[in-house]
All heavy atoms as an XYZ file, in Angstrom:
809
protein
N     116.109     93.948     98.334
C     114.739     94.331     98.145
C     114.544     94.637     96.661
O     115.338     95.330     96.058
C     114.444     95.572     98.987
C     112.987     95.786     99.223
S     112.662     97.225    100.280
C     113.103     96.568    101.861
N     113.514     94.100     96.056
C     113.256     94.264     94.639
C     111.997     95.095     94.437
O     110.993     94.876     95.094
C     113.084     92.884     94.010
C     113.136     92.759     92.514
C     114.485     93.249     91.999
C     112.946     91.312     92.124
N     112.073     96.074     93.547
C     110.939     96.955     93.263
C     110.649     96.933     91.775
O     111.504     96.604     90.978
C     111.264     98.409     93.644
C     111.478     98.613     95.098
C     112.743     98.489     95.648
C     110.431     98.936     95.924
C     112.962     98.689     96.988
C     110.634     99.136     97.272
C     111.895     99.015     97.805
N     109.459     97.343     91.406
C     109.133     97.570     90.004
C     109.036     99.066     89.796
O     108.408     99.766     90.567
C     107.805     96.914     89.649
C     107.904     95.405     89.718
C     106.633     94.805     89.305
N     106.518     94.998     87.875
C     105.781     94.256     87.090
N     105.090     93.290     87.591
N     105.712     94.488     85.813
N     109.672     99.553     88.755
C     109.721    100.976     88.466
C     109.032    101.233     87.141
O     109.400    100.659     86.125
C     111.185    101.431     88.385
C     111.459    102.871     88.022
C     110.999    103.781     89.155
C     112.942    103.064     87.786
N     108.002    102.062     87.149
C     107.328    102.439     85.911
C     108.006    103.682     85.372
O     108.199    104.649     86.090
C     105.845    102.701     86.170
N     108.373    103.643     84.109
C     109.071    104.759     83.492
C     108.163    105.380     82.446
O     107.667    104.690     81.566
C     110.367    104.260     82.833
C     111.159    105.267     82.035
C     111.721    106.334     82.963
C     112.278    104.577     81.287
N     107.944    106.666     82.553
C     107.127    107.390     81.593
C     108.012    108.312     80.791
O     108.783    109.077     81.343
C     106.060    108.230     82.310
C     105.070    107.392     83.053
C     105.274    107.063     84.380
C     103.948    106.903     82.419
C     104.376    106.276     85.064
C     103.036    106.124     83.094
C     103.253    105.816     84.414
O     102.358    105.039     85.080
N     107.908    108.231     79.491
C     108.666    109.137     78.624
C     107.752    110.289     78.226
O     106.614    110.083     77.848
C     109.152    108.406     77.372
C     110.144    107.319     77.682
C     110.608    106.690     76.395
N     111.441    105.557     76.673
C     112.759    105.620     76.793
N     113.370    106.766     76.644
N     113.459    104.544     77.038
N     108.255    111.488     78.314
C     107.466    112.670     77.977
C     107.676    113.029     76.511
O     108.775    112.911     75.989
C     107.873    113.854     78.853
S     107.501    113.571     80.577
N     106.630    113.491     75.874
C     106.748    113.937     74.497
C     106.797    115.457     74.471
O     106.231    116.124     75.314
C     105.563    113.436     73.675
O     104.369    113.983     74.180
N     107.475    115.983     73.482
C     107.579    117.437     73.368
C     108.632    117.991     74.303
O     109.138    117.319     75.174
N     109.012    119.248     74.110
C     110.043    119.874     74.933
C     109.533    120.192     76.321
O     110.242    120.087     77.293
C     110.544    121.139     74.257
C     111.311    120.817     72.986
C     111.956    122.017     72.433
N     113.015    122.404     73.347
C     113.560    123.585     73.386
N     113.158    124.513     72.565
N     114.509    123.872     74.233
N     108.316    120.614     76.428
C     107.736    120.926     77.737
C     106.479    120.093     77.909
O     105.523    120.264     77.194
C     107.397    122.413     77.841
C     108.613    123.282     77.879
C     108.202    124.684     78.271
N     109.377    125.486     78.403
C     109.947    125.778     79.559
N     109.449    125.344     80.671
N     111.014    126.530     79.605
N     106.521    119.215     78.866
C     105.389    118.314     79.093
C     104.557    118.832     80.257
O     104.401    118.172     81.264
C     105.903    116.915     79.365
N     104.032    120.022     80.114
C     103.284    120.615     81.210
C     101.783    120.385     81.101
O     101.064    120.577     82.058
C     103.587    122.112     81.289
C     105.042    122.440     81.587
C     105.242    123.937     81.608
C     105.476    121.842     82.913
N     101.320    119.993     79.943
C      99.902    119.739     79.776
C      99.653    118.247     79.965
O     100.333    117.419     79.394
C      99.447    120.189     78.388
C      97.965    120.182     78.245
N      97.275    119.078     77.826
C      97.043    121.126     78.507
C      95.993    119.345     77.813
N      95.824    120.578     78.222
N      98.663    117.890     80.752
C      98.440    116.493     81.131
C      98.254    115.573     79.933
O      98.665    114.427     79.968
C      97.230    116.398     82.059
N      97.663    116.052     78.855
C      97.428    115.183     77.708
C      98.704    114.803     76.993
O      98.731    113.851     76.234
C      96.466    115.856     76.721
O      97.080    116.998     76.157
N      99.796    115.524     77.245
C     101.065    115.218     76.590
C     102.036    114.480     77.502
O     103.130    114.153     77.089
C     101.740    116.508     76.138
C     100.971    117.207     75.066
C     101.653    118.425     74.544
N     102.835    118.829     75.270
C     103.469    119.951     75.085
N     103.027    120.806     74.208
N     104.551    120.263     75.777
N     101.657    114.213     78.729
C     102.615    113.653     79.681
C     103.074    112.239     79.346
O     104.242    111.941     79.436
C     102.034    113.658     81.094
C     102.049    114.990     81.798
C     101.409    114.858     83.163
C     103.456    115.512     81.938
N     102.181    111.360     78.999
C     102.549    109.967     78.835
C     102.489    109.574     77.372
O     101.428    109.456     76.798
C     101.624    109.057     79.668
C     101.996    107.606     79.474
C     101.688    109.435     81.132
N     103.667    109.394     76.772
C     103.735    108.922     75.400
C     103.874    107.403     75.388
O     103.322    106.737     74.535
C     104.898    109.574     74.668
N     104.624    106.855     76.324
C     104.773    105.413     76.439
C     105.111    105.065     77.880
O     105.621    105.885     78.619
C     105.865    104.913     75.498
O     107.127    105.418     75.885
N     104.817    103.836     78.226
C     105.094    103.383     79.590
C     105.875    102.082     79.503
O     105.524    101.201     78.729
C     103.798    103.163     80.340
C     104.022    102.595     81.711
C     102.723    102.315     82.411
N     103.017    101.594     83.639
C     102.133    101.307     84.539
N     100.890    101.677     84.375
N     102.468    100.647     85.611
N     106.913    101.991     80.298
C     107.693    100.769     80.398
C     107.900    100.475     81.867
O     107.988    101.395     82.678
C     109.057    100.936     79.721
C     108.948    101.213     78.246
C     110.308    101.516     77.647
O     111.093    102.232     78.245
N     110.564    100.967     76.487
N     107.995     99.214     82.225
C     108.268     98.836     83.607
C     109.609     98.135     83.682
O     109.960     97.352     82.801
C     107.164     97.930     84.149
C     105.864     98.668     84.342
C     104.832     97.830     85.086
O     105.168     96.758     85.614
O     103.692     98.278     85.126
N     110.350     98.446     84.742
C     111.663     97.866     84.968
C     111.741     97.373     86.404
O     111.088     97.900     87.286
C     112.766     98.916     84.758
C     112.848     99.422     83.362
C     112.096    100.510     82.957
C     113.678     98.816     82.445
C     112.172    100.985     81.669
C     113.761     99.277     81.154
C     113.008    100.362     80.761
N     112.580     96.400     86.632
C     112.881     95.970     87.988
C     114.101     96.745     88.460
O     115.047     96.958     87.716
C     113.176     94.476     88.040
C     111.947     93.638     87.784
C     112.265     92.175     87.911
C     111.022     91.364     87.646
N     111.307     89.925     87.712
N     114.055     97.185     89.702
C     115.188     97.882     90.314
C     115.479     97.213     91.650
O     114.621     96.558     92.229
C     114.918     99.390     90.500
C     114.676    100.076     89.165
C     113.740     99.625     91.415
N     116.704     97.375     92.113
C     117.115     96.758     93.372
C     117.561     97.858     94.330
O     118.352     98.717     93.957
C     118.268     95.758     93.134
C     118.776     95.202     94.456
C     117.823     94.645     92.197
N     117.058     97.807     95.557
C     117.488     98.714     96.614
C     118.364     97.917     97.574
O     117.929     96.930     98.156
C     116.282     99.293     97.352
C     116.592    100.221     98.525
C     117.333    101.462     98.034
C     115.310    100.611     99.232
N     119.614     98.323     97.704
C     120.561     97.632     98.577
C     121.423     98.669     99.274
O     122.070     99.484     98.626
C     121.423     96.683     97.746
C     122.391     95.876     98.604
O     122.044     95.560     99.752
O     123.493     95.573     98.114
N     121.395     98.654    100.601
C     122.232     99.550    101.389
C     122.044    101.022    100.988
O     123.001    101.743    100.726
C     123.704     99.124    101.287
C     124.544     99.746    102.373
O     124.036    100.084    103.436
N     125.817     99.898    102.104
N     120.788    101.436    100.879
C     120.423    102.817    100.533
C     120.870    103.247     99.140
O     121.014    104.437     98.866
C     120.944    103.805    101.576
C     120.256    103.614    102.903
O     119.082    103.251    102.940
N     120.959    103.849    103.981
N     121.105    102.289     98.260
C     121.445    102.583     96.870
C     120.431    101.889     95.978
O     120.148    100.706     96.153
C     122.864    102.081     96.527
O     123.788    102.728     97.390
C     123.225    102.397     95.089
N     119.891    102.630     95.019
C     118.925    102.084     94.081
C     119.657    101.734     92.789
O     120.250    102.604     92.146
C     117.824    103.124     93.804
C     116.647    102.668     92.969
C     115.862    101.584     93.701
C     115.732    103.854     92.668
N     119.646    100.465     92.425
C     120.303     99.997     91.210
C     119.257     99.842     90.120
O     118.226     99.204     90.324
C     121.011     98.659     91.465
C     122.147     98.797     92.449
C     121.936     98.616     93.813
C     123.414     99.144     92.012
C     122.978     98.764     94.718
C     124.457     99.292     92.915
C     124.234     99.101     94.260
O     125.260     99.254     95.155
N     119.515    100.454     88.945
C     118.560    100.451     87.846
C     119.209     99.883     86.590
O     120.431     99.827     86.474
C     118.028    101.878     87.555
C     117.344    102.456     88.776
C     119.132    102.786     87.074
N     118.363     99.507     85.634
C     118.839     99.018     84.346
C     119.274    100.197     83.483
O     118.842    101.339     83.691
C     117.730     98.229     83.654
C     117.312     96.993     84.440
C     116.137     96.275     83.816
O     115.832     96.506     82.632
O     115.518     95.462     84.524
N     120.128     99.928     82.509
C     120.677    100.986     81.664
C     119.611    101.828     80.967
O     119.742    103.055     80.911
C     121.649    100.408     80.637
C     122.355    101.487     79.830
C     123.472    100.941     78.969
O     123.939     99.829     79.179
N     123.885    101.708     77.990
N     118.516    101.260     80.438
C     117.490    102.114     79.812
C     116.897    103.152     80.766
O     116.562    104.262     80.357
C     116.430    101.120     79.341
C     117.153     99.829     79.182
C     118.203     99.830     80.254
N     116.776    102.801     82.039
C     116.267    103.761     83.031
C     117.277    104.881     83.200
O     116.922    106.067     83.194
C     115.987    103.071     84.383
C     115.577    104.088     85.437
C     114.934    101.994     84.229
N     118.547    104.528     83.355
C     119.599    105.536     83.511
C     119.640    106.468     82.308
O     119.744    107.691     82.456
C     120.946    104.851     83.702
N     119.525    105.915     81.114
C     119.555    106.735     79.901
C     118.340    107.656     79.818
O     118.453    108.803     79.393
C     119.655    105.844     78.668
C     121.009    105.180     78.554
C     121.080    104.130     77.459
O     120.018    103.698     76.945
O     122.217    103.718     77.121
N     117.177    107.159     80.234
C     115.971    107.993     80.222
C     116.102    109.168     81.180
O     115.497    110.219     80.976
C     114.744    107.154     80.568
N     116.915    108.993     82.229
C     117.142    110.062     83.204
C     118.309    110.965     82.815
O     118.693    111.842     83.572
C     117.371    109.466     84.591
C     116.141    108.798     85.209
C     116.531    108.015     86.450
C     115.073    109.831     85.526
N     118.878    110.751     81.630
C     119.918    111.641     81.121
C     121.336    111.123     81.198
O     122.277    111.813     80.823
N     121.525    109.883     81.656
C     122.874    109.340     81.781
C     123.459    109.047     80.409
O     122.768    108.583     79.505
C     122.845    108.048     82.601
C     124.186    107.371     82.674
C     125.182    107.662     83.550
C     124.667    106.321     81.849
N     126.255    106.841     83.315
C     125.968    106.007     82.269
C     124.132    105.612     80.774
C     126.731    105.010     81.678
C     124.892    104.628     80.180
C     126.167    104.334     80.630
N     124.732    109.358     80.258
C     125.522    108.970     79.088
C     126.836    108.418     79.602
O     127.307    108.818     80.672
C     125.794    110.175     78.186
C     124.558    110.775     77.577
C     124.866    112.045     76.784
O     126.063    112.338     76.551
O     123.916    112.732     76.431
N     127.434    107.510     78.843
C     128.701    106.898     79.269
C     129.722    107.989     79.579
O     129.930    108.893     78.791
C     129.226    105.980     78.171
C     130.412    105.133     78.605
C     130.797    104.117     77.557
N     129.701    103.253     77.129
C     129.278    102.161     77.782
N     129.853    101.819     78.905
N     128.285    101.444     77.314
N     130.309    107.918     80.758
C     131.320    108.881     81.171
C     130.767    110.189     81.712
O     131.516    111.113     82.008
N     129.454    110.297     81.841
C     128.834    111.541     82.305
C     127.976    111.261     83.546
O     127.120    110.385     83.527
C     127.943    112.116     81.196
C     127.150    113.325     81.585
C     126.206    113.733     80.456
C     125.161    114.690     80.960
N     124.076    114.887     80.011
N     128.227    111.981     84.605
C     127.405    111.851     85.807
C     126.153    112.712     85.650
O     126.181    113.748     84.996
C     128.188    112.289     87.034
N     125.072    112.276     86.252
C     123.808    113.000     86.189
C     123.313    113.232     87.603
O     123.270    112.302     88.409
C     122.748    112.202     85.402
C     121.420    112.932     85.408
C     123.198    111.928     83.994
N     122.955    114.473     87.925
C     122.364    114.756     89.228
C     120.862    114.570     89.123
O     120.231    115.056     88.193
C     122.687    116.171     89.664
C     124.134    116.355     90.040
C     124.336    117.646     90.792
O     123.583    118.592     90.665
N     125.378    117.671     91.596
N     120.320    113.852     90.099
C     118.894    113.553     90.126
C     118.256    114.160     91.365
O     118.910    114.362     92.377
C     118.661    112.048     90.129
C     119.251    111.277     88.961
C     119.056    109.780     89.162
C     118.633    111.723     87.652
N     116.977    114.430     91.255
C     116.202    114.952     92.373
C     115.059    113.983     92.648
O     114.372    113.559     91.718
C     115.630    116.344     92.036
O     116.706    117.213     91.730
C     114.838    116.907     93.191
N     114.879    113.649     93.906
C     113.766    112.816     94.331
C     112.767    113.723     95.037
O     113.079    114.327     96.058
C     114.242    111.712     95.274
C     113.172    110.877     95.974
C     112.351    110.103     94.955
C     113.818    109.918     96.957
N     111.579    113.846     94.456
C     110.511    114.649     95.044
C     109.420    113.700     95.503
O     109.188    112.664     94.876
C     109.939    115.626     94.019
O     110.931    116.502     93.563
N     108.736    114.045     96.564
C     107.706    113.140     97.034
C     106.586    113.799     97.792
O     106.726    114.873     98.345
N     105.480    113.113     97.767
C     104.280    113.494     98.479
C     103.723    112.199     99.061
O     103.005    111.462     98.405
C     103.312    114.152     97.521
C     101.965    114.474     98.057
C     101.602    114.675     99.351
C     100.781    114.646     97.292
N     100.282    114.961     99.452
C      99.741    114.959     98.181
C     100.475    114.584     95.950
C      98.440    115.181     97.773
C      99.187    114.811     95.543
C      98.187    115.119     96.452
N     104.130    111.876    100.272
C     103.782    110.593    100.893
C     102.282    110.511    101.126
O     101.648    111.518    101.424
C     104.530    110.438    102.200
N     101.714    109.381    100.990
C     102.331    108.094    100.677
C     102.214    107.695     99.219
O     102.589    106.590     98.857
C     101.518    107.121    101.529
C     100.129    107.682    101.470
C     100.323    109.193    101.441
N     101.731    108.577     98.348
C     101.336    108.141     97.013
C     102.252    108.520     95.861
O     102.219    107.872     94.830
C      99.948    108.725     96.670
C      98.917    108.342     97.696
O      98.931    107.237     98.200
N      98.045    109.266     98.022
N     103.015    109.568     95.973
C     103.666    110.128     94.797
C     105.142    110.374     95.064
O     105.495    111.106     95.982
C     102.981    111.449     94.423
C     103.633    112.207     93.303
C     103.415    111.844     91.987
C     104.467    113.285     93.571
C     104.016    112.542     90.956
C     105.062    113.989     92.534
C     104.831    113.613     91.227
O     105.422    114.302     90.212
N     105.984    109.739     94.282
C     107.422    109.983     94.347
C     107.944    109.996     92.922
O     107.564    109.159     92.103
C     108.138    108.909     95.168
C     107.727    108.937     96.611
C     106.674    108.173     97.061
C     108.387    109.771     97.500
C     106.279    108.221     98.378
C     107.996    109.829     98.824
C     106.937    109.052     99.269
N     108.783    110.959     92.616
C     109.318    111.089     91.259
C     110.821    111.331     91.329
O     111.298    112.090     92.159
C     108.638    112.253     90.536
N     111.543    110.684     90.438
C     112.976    110.904     90.276
C     113.156    111.511     88.900
O     112.681    110.965     87.906
C     113.762    109.578     90.375
C     113.534    108.921     91.730
C     115.237    109.838     90.126
C     114.090    107.520     91.828
N     113.833    112.646     88.840
C     114.032    113.342     87.564
C     115.414    113.982     87.547
O     116.015    114.219     88.596
C     112.963    114.414     87.373
N     115.903    114.260     86.342
C     117.169    114.980     86.217
C     117.002    116.352     86.845
O     116.043    117.072     86.551
C     117.552    115.132     84.745
O     117.803    113.876     84.172
N     117.919    116.713     87.730
C     117.828    117.991     88.442
C     117.785    119.153     87.461
O     118.563    119.208     86.512
C     119.029    118.154     89.378
O     119.014    117.153     90.357
N     116.832    120.057     87.685
C     116.706    121.244     86.858
C     115.936    121.045     85.567
O     115.710    122.006     84.828
N     115.496    119.823     85.282
C     114.770    119.550     84.040
C     113.308    119.975     84.173
O     112.826    120.272     85.268
C     114.838    118.055     83.699
O     114.104    117.308     84.661
N     112.608    119.994     83.043
C     111.177    120.291     83.075
C     110.437    119.271     83.940
O     109.522    119.620     84.673
C     110.588    120.275     81.661
C     110.983    121.474     80.838
O     111.471    122.475     81.426
O     110.814    121.439     79.605
N     110.848    118.006     83.856
C     110.208    116.963     84.668
C     110.434    117.218     86.151
O     109.540    116.995     86.970
C     110.764    115.589     84.289
O     110.425    115.272     82.967
N     111.626    117.679     86.512
C     111.933    118.010     87.909
C     111.045    119.156     88.380
O     110.444    119.095     89.459
C     113.412    118.376     88.033
C     113.826    118.771     89.440
O     113.199    118.309     90.415
O     114.793    119.541     89.567
N     110.931    120.199     87.570
C     110.090    121.338     87.953
C     108.625    120.924     88.066
O     107.913    121.375     88.966
C     110.275    122.479     86.957
C     111.614    123.193     87.118
C     111.723    124.425     86.252
N     111.944    124.107     84.847
C     113.122    123.775     84.318
N     114.186    123.713     85.089
N     113.233    123.517     83.035
N     108.178    120.055     87.162
C     106.797    119.576     87.228
C     106.568    118.768     88.503
O     105.562    118.957     89.202
C     106.479    118.725     85.994
C     105.084    118.119     85.947
C     104.021    119.207     85.935
C     104.952    117.230     84.720
N     107.505    117.884     88.841
C     107.370    117.073     90.062
C     107.368    117.952     91.305
O     106.550    117.769     92.212
C     108.500    116.047     90.132
N     108.280    118.912     91.356
C     108.332    119.816     92.515
C     107.055    120.647     92.623
O     106.524    120.849     93.711
C     109.537    120.736     92.417
C     110.848    120.033     92.681
C     112.002    120.999     92.392
N     113.266    120.352     92.552
C     114.092    120.571     93.578
N     113.765    121.425     94.517
N     115.234    119.932     93.647
N     106.564    121.121     91.489
C     105.325    121.894     91.487
C     104.141    121.068     91.954
O     103.258    121.548     92.660
N     104.145    119.789     91.571
C     103.082    118.880     92.005
C     103.104    118.720     93.512
O     102.064    118.788     94.174
C     103.239    117.507     91.319
O     103.173    117.697     89.901
C     102.159    116.550     91.753
N     104.277    118.532     94.068
C     104.403    118.383     95.523
C     103.996    119.668     96.228
O     103.248    119.648     97.208
C     105.839    117.971     95.906
C     106.040    118.028     97.403
C     106.147    116.573     95.366
N     104.452    120.815     95.717
C     104.121    122.097     96.339
C     102.629    122.398     96.272
O     102.090    123.086     97.121
C     104.918    123.215     95.670
C     106.406    123.146     95.976
C     107.232    124.087     95.122
O     106.644    124.872     94.338
O     108.459    124.034     95.232
N     101.973    121.879     95.240
C     100.542    122.133     95.067
C      99.671    121.079     95.738
O      98.472    121.027     95.503
C     100.207    122.169     93.572
O     100.929    123.180     92.935
N     100.264    120.250     96.581
C      99.536    119.112     97.148
C      98.354    119.498     98.026
O      97.533    118.649     98.339
C     100.496    118.214     97.931
O     101.045    118.920     99.026
N      98.246    120.749     98.413
C      97.105    121.188     99.212
C      95.885    121.497     98.357
O      94.801    121.700     98.880
C      97.470    122.412    100.046
C      98.461    122.066    101.130
O      98.440    120.968    101.668
N      99.350    122.995    101.435
N      96.047    121.517     97.051
C      94.961    121.811     96.136
C      94.041    120.580     96.031
O      94.487    119.515     95.627
C      95.554    122.165     94.766
C      94.509    122.538     93.754
O      93.383    122.061     93.787
N      94.905    123.382     92.817
N      92.750    120.709     96.353
C      91.832    119.557     96.318
C      91.708    118.936     94.929
O      91.586    117.720     94.809
C      90.491    120.127     96.772
C      90.764    121.467     97.323
C      92.098    121.911     96.835
N      91.757    119.745     93.878
C      91.675    119.194     92.522
C      92.901    118.347     92.217
O      92.802    117.292     91.590
C      91.534    120.312     91.493
C      90.192    120.996     91.535
C      90.092    122.062     90.481
C      88.752    122.762     90.560
N      88.618    123.830     89.570
N      94.046    118.804     92.664
C      95.270    118.044     92.450
C      95.243    116.743     93.247
O      95.676    115.696     92.767
C      96.502    118.861     92.824
C      97.819    118.146     92.612
C      98.015    117.809     91.138
C      98.956    118.986     93.106
N      94.711    116.782     94.436
C      94.589    115.555     95.239
C      93.762    114.513     94.496
O      94.082    113.326     94.508
C      93.966    115.852     96.592
C      94.916    116.498     97.558
C      94.245    116.566     98.938
N      95.119    117.217     99.866
C      95.985    116.575    100.637
N      96.079    115.278    100.569
N      96.759    117.243    101.469
N      92.704    114.953     93.834
C      91.857    114.041     93.064
C      92.673    113.402     91.936
O      92.591    112.184     91.720
C      90.640    114.787     92.507
C      89.768    113.938     91.651
N      88.979    112.946     92.163
C      89.593    113.921     90.309
C      88.333    112.353     91.180
N      88.696    112.927     90.042
N      93.455    114.188     91.234
C      94.298    113.662     90.153
C      95.324    112.682     90.701
O      95.551    111.604     90.137
C      94.996    114.815     89.387
C      96.045    114.273     88.426
C      93.970    115.647     88.641
N      95.954    113.008     91.815
C      96.961    112.130     92.398
C      96.338    110.820     92.883
O      96.942    109.757     92.740
C      97.696    112.836     93.538
C      98.501    114.040     93.082
S      99.584    113.728     91.685
C     100.718    112.563     92.399
N      95.131    110.875     93.426
C      94.444    109.651     93.816
C      94.194    108.772     92.594
O      94.324    107.549     92.656
C      93.124    109.963     94.520
C      93.316    110.486     95.927
O      94.402    110.261     96.505
O      92.376    111.122     96.453
N      93.868    109.399     91.487
C      93.670    108.665     90.240
C      94.981    108.028     89.774
O      95.029    106.856     89.415
C      93.118    109.614     89.164
C      93.107    109.023     87.785
C      92.110    108.129     87.410
C      94.091    109.351     86.864
C      92.099    107.576     86.137
C      94.082    108.808     85.595
C      93.088    107.917     85.242
O      93.088    107.372     83.979
N      96.067    108.775     89.827
C      97.357    108.278     89.342
C      97.938    107.176     90.213
O      98.616    106.278     89.700
C      98.364    109.428     89.234
C      98.089    110.447     88.137
C      99.088    111.588     88.222
C      98.132    109.788     86.770
N      97.705    107.214     91.502
C      98.299    106.196     92.379
C      97.761    104.809     92.072
O      98.403    103.818     92.371
C      98.100    106.543     93.851
C      96.718    106.266     94.387
C      96.642    106.545     95.864
C      95.236    106.267     96.355
N      95.095    106.550     97.754
N      96.592    104.716     91.465
C      96.000    103.423     91.124
C      96.441    102.928     89.752
O      95.988    101.898     89.297
C      94.476    103.506     91.182
C      93.978    103.772     92.595
O      94.652    103.334     93.546
O      92.929    104.421     92.731
N      97.302    103.637     89.083
C      97.783    103.251     87.749
C      98.917    102.309     87.823
O      99.719    102.227     88.618
C      98.194    104.486     86.962
C      97.038    105.385     86.670
C      96.465    105.016     85.365
N      95.075    105.369     85.316
C      94.218    104.715     84.566
N      94.562    103.701     83.870
N      92.986    105.084     84.521
């Protein structure tokens, strides 16, 4: 199964303000095989991978529109988890509806 993965790089140390979230966007192809997601090296590096170093990742989601993979414990991870936890907020739902069409 082949998927397209959009990768967003955050600018600044804490990307908590929406205007600073997206500095650049790149798309990559990824392969899902036997419950394993295979990604290209730039994706792995963006998620914190370095040669010889394992990285723990967290997958957060709000079905059916929002799923995020981030380095566990990172600002991006906390932002994704906070987004999922706040999913009952009507204003946030409006933002997520906007983002799912991107």
